[in-house]
N, C-alpha and C positions, 0 to 999 in steps of 0.2 A: 504493500500500500504506500509506503513512504517513498519508494522509487518513483511511483506514479505521481505522487504529490510534488516531488522535486521537479519532475518533467513539466507538470502543469504550471508550477510557479515560474519556471524559465520561459515557457511559452507565453505566459501572461505578461511578463516584462517585455518580451519581444513584441507582442501585440501593442503594448503601450507606446513603444517607440514608433511603430508603424503608423499608429493613429495620429501622431503629431507630425508625420511626414507630409509636407505640402503637396507632393505628387499624389499621395494616397487620398488626401483631403479633396483634391480636385476631382477625383473619381468617386462620386457619391454612392454608387452601387457597391463598390468595393469597400468604401469607408463604413457604410452601414452594416455590411456583412461582418467586417472585423469588429465593429462596435458591439454587435450582438454576441459574438463569440467572447469578446473581452468581458462583457457584462455577465454572461453565463459563468465565467470562471471566477468572478469577483468574490462570491460567497465562499468558495472553496479555498481560494488563496488567503482571504481574510482569516478564516478559521485555522488554516495551516500555520499562518504567522502567529496566531494566538497560541497554538500548541507549542511552537518553537520557543516562544517567549516564556511559557510556563516551564518548559524543560530547562531553559537557561536559568530561570529563577530557582529551580530545584537544585541545580549545581551550585549556585551562589549560596543558597541556604545551607547546603552541606558543608561548604567551605567555612561558613560562619560558625558552625558547630565546633570547629577546632579553636575558636577564639578562647582566650583565657578569661574574658569578662563573662561572668555568670549571666548577667542581664541580657547580653547580646546572644548567648546561647539559647536562652529561653525564648527570645524573640524569633530566633532562627527555627526552633522546634515548632512553634505555632505556625510560622509561615510555611514550613515544609509540609505540615499536616494539611493545611488548606490547599496548597498547590498540588500535592499528590492526589487529593480527593477530586480535583477538577479534571485530571488527566483522562479518566475513563469517560466522563461526559463529553469532553471535547473530541476524543477519538470516535465515540459513537456518532456524534454529529457529523464528523468528517465522512464516516462510512455511508451515512444517509445521503450526504451531498455527492458522493462518488457513484451512487446508483445510476445506472443508465436511464436517461430521461425518455419518457414516451414522447416521440416527436409530434404527436397529435394533441398533447396536453393544452397547448395554447389556442387550439382551434375552436371555432364555433361549432354548434351541434345541430344535427338534424335528428329530431326525436320522433320515433314512430311507435304508436300504440295500437294494438289490435286485440279485438275480442277473441278469447280462446274457447274453451269448453264451458258450456253452461247456458247456451241460448240467450234470451233477453237479459238475464241477470249478468252474464259475461259482458254484454254490451254496455250495461249500466256501470259496471265496475271499471271498464276501460275508459269510459267518460270521466269517472271520478279520478282515475289515475292521471289522465291528461290534465284535468283541472289542478291536481296536486302539483304537478311539475310546472305548470304555468304560474301558479301562486309562488312556488319556490323561486322561479326565475324572476318574478316581480320583486320578491324580497331582496334579491341580489342586484336589483336595478338593471337587469339584462334586457335586451330588446327581444321581443317575441313576435313572430310572424307566422300565422297559420298558412300552411301550404296546401293542405287538402284534408277534407273531412268526409266521411261516408257514414251518415246517421242511420240508426235502426228504426226511427219513427216513434219510439217509446221513451225518448230521452237518452238513449245510449248511442254508442258508435260502433260500427264494424271495424273501422280503422281511421287513423288520422296521422298527419305529418305536420310537424311544427319546426320552424327554424328558430334557434335560440342563439343570440349573439351577445357575447360578454367575455370579459377577461377570465380565462381559466375555465370556461364552461365545460369543455370536454373532460378536463382533469377532475372536475367535481362530479360529473354525471356518468362517467364511463362504466361504473360498477352497477348501474341500474338496469343494464341489459339482462333480460331473462324472463322467466315465467313467474308472474305474481299471482298468488292464490288468495281468494277471499272466502271466508266462512261467515255466513249470516243467514238470518231468516228473511227471505224476500217478502215484499209487501203483498205479493199475490198468494203467499203461502198461508192457507187458512188453518193448517194443522200445527203451525208453530215449529216446523222442522227446520233445522239448519241445513242450508244447501252450500255446496262447494262449487265455485266457478273460477275461471282463470282469465288472465289477459297477458299478452306478451309485450315486452318493451324492447326496442332496439335504439341504441344511442350511437349514431354515426358521426364521425368527424367531417365537417364540411371541407371540401377540397378545392384547391385553386384550379383554374382552367388548364394550366400548364402540366398538371400532374396526371391527368387522364386524357388520353388521346381517343376521342370518339369520332369515327368516320361517319359522315352524313349518309353514306350508302348503307351503313349498318342500322339505320334508324327507320322505323315506320311511324309516321306521325298522323294520328287521326284526331279530328275535331268533332265535338258533339255538344248537344245542349245540356247545360248544367241542370242538375236536379236539386230539389230542395223541398221545404215543407209547404210550398205554395205562396201565393201573394208575391211580394216584392223580392223574395229570396230566389225566385226562379228566373233565370235569364231567358230572354226571348230570342237570343242569337246563339250561334254555335261557337261559344267562347271557351268551353272546356276542352282540355287537350289530353290525349293519351299517347305516350311515347313507348314504343316497343323496341328494345335493343335486341336485334335479331340474333347475333352470335351467342349471347348469354341467355336469351329468353326473358330477361327482366322487363316488366311492364310497370310504368309509372303514370299515374293520372293526377291532374290538378284542375280544380274547377272553382276555387275560392277567389281568384283574382277577377278584376272587373273586365279584363280584356284577354283576347286570345294570346296576344304577345306576352303579357304578364304571366299567364298560366304556363306558357311554353317555357319561359325562362325559369320559373320555379320548378317545373317538372324536370328540367335538365339539371338543376342543382341536386335534386334528390337522386336522379339517375347516376350522376357522377359520384356521389357519396356512396351509393350501393356498389358501384363497380370498383371503387377504391377499396371498400371493405372486402370484396371478393378477392382482389389482388393481394391484400394483406394476408388473407387466409391461405392463398396458394404459396406465398413466399415463406411463410412461417409454419413449419411442420409441427411445432409445439404450441400452436395457438390455442388449442382446446384446453391444454393444461394450464397455460399462463393466464388465459381469460376465462376463469371459472364462471364468470357471470354471463356467458353466452346465452343467446335466446334458445330455448328448448322447443319442444313440440307444441306447447300450449296445453298439453294433457294435464289432468289433475294431479298425476303422480310426479310430474316434473315441476319443480318449484325452486326459486331462490329465496322467496319471502312469502310469509302468510300474514294476512290481515284478518284477525278474528274479532268481529264486531261485538258479539255477546260479552267477550272478556276485555274489550277495548285494548287489544294486544296486537303488537306487530313483532313478528319473529323473523329474523334473517337467518337462514339455515346454513350459510357459508361460514359464519364466524364462530359460533352462533351468538346472537344478541337478541334480547327481548325488551321492548319498551312498552309501557302501559300508558300511552297518551295518544290513542288513535285519532281522536277528534282533531287535535292540534297537528298531528302528522299529516292527515288528509288535507289540512289547510296549508300545506307547504312548509311546515316546520320540520324539515328532514335533515338538517345539518348534523345533528348528533349521529344519526345512522351513517351518513356519508363520511363523516370524520372517522368513525370506528372502522368502516370498510377500508378507507385509505390507509389507516394505521396498520391494519391487519395485513393487507397486501404488500405494504412497504416492509413490514417485518419478515414476510415470506421471501421477498426479494433479497433482504439482507442475509438471511440464512443461506440462500443460494450463492451470494457473493462470497460469504465467509468460507463456504465449502469448496470453492474453486482453488 
């Protein structure tokens, strides 16, 4: 680890010199790229310098223990205890900083929610999950844009796509992908029996145009009339767009925009995100193990989290963790769960790093 830290510190100093070079400054693209790299290294180098300062302090304190002055020796002992106790914490922080960063963490998110097993109740639960994530994004002051919704007609949704834009959106939401299970008594249940239904959630990083090469010849674009609940929500023109990516068979629809052009642009955003996700899966043979929160089949037996309404309980089955504040959770107060998941998967990554 320390050889790696020495290399990073040398590279950091080298980048600092380049950033002050007038020739580099004149090339804004190069300068910005180097600046981002320098900025990424700053926390690591700062923490490493702190570690070296503490180690130097320990050496000096040990030297002071040889002094003849009793008072100086006592001061050195106290300082030595304090410095040695901080070493472990600093080294742990450095290990966390050295963990490989997910290149998608800073990206915006395309969130997809679909009803799973359970009929109308699954659609209602999917709508509640969608609202929960929108409320969470609002609390973070992130920008939210609905890309597509397919309603069930009883207040639920068959599926919906939402673009969420904000600092660190993907890093916060990436562990939400998977099958979410609800246990409760439906309003239509006269016998008071608890039913189990599911909805699936996919969290996709939004990708830039340059990252996914989509040939126009590989696309079939169909336009159709938007559907809705009637009245003003139904378009009278063919503004809805359906894009089929022929090589992969992926189909994306968008009908929430006011114009055909807007819907086409939004549909292309979703298509690029899905193709990017497929490409990641192909490139990484260990993706299933590393991303335990992948979307399952939507079956009742496949689940990452259970929402038990009679007990006001939310249980995540990957950590595991159970919270008893369902009402607040469904209103978007999900930070505690997200933080616990991030900590858990970070600890798992640390174990892998230390085993190497």
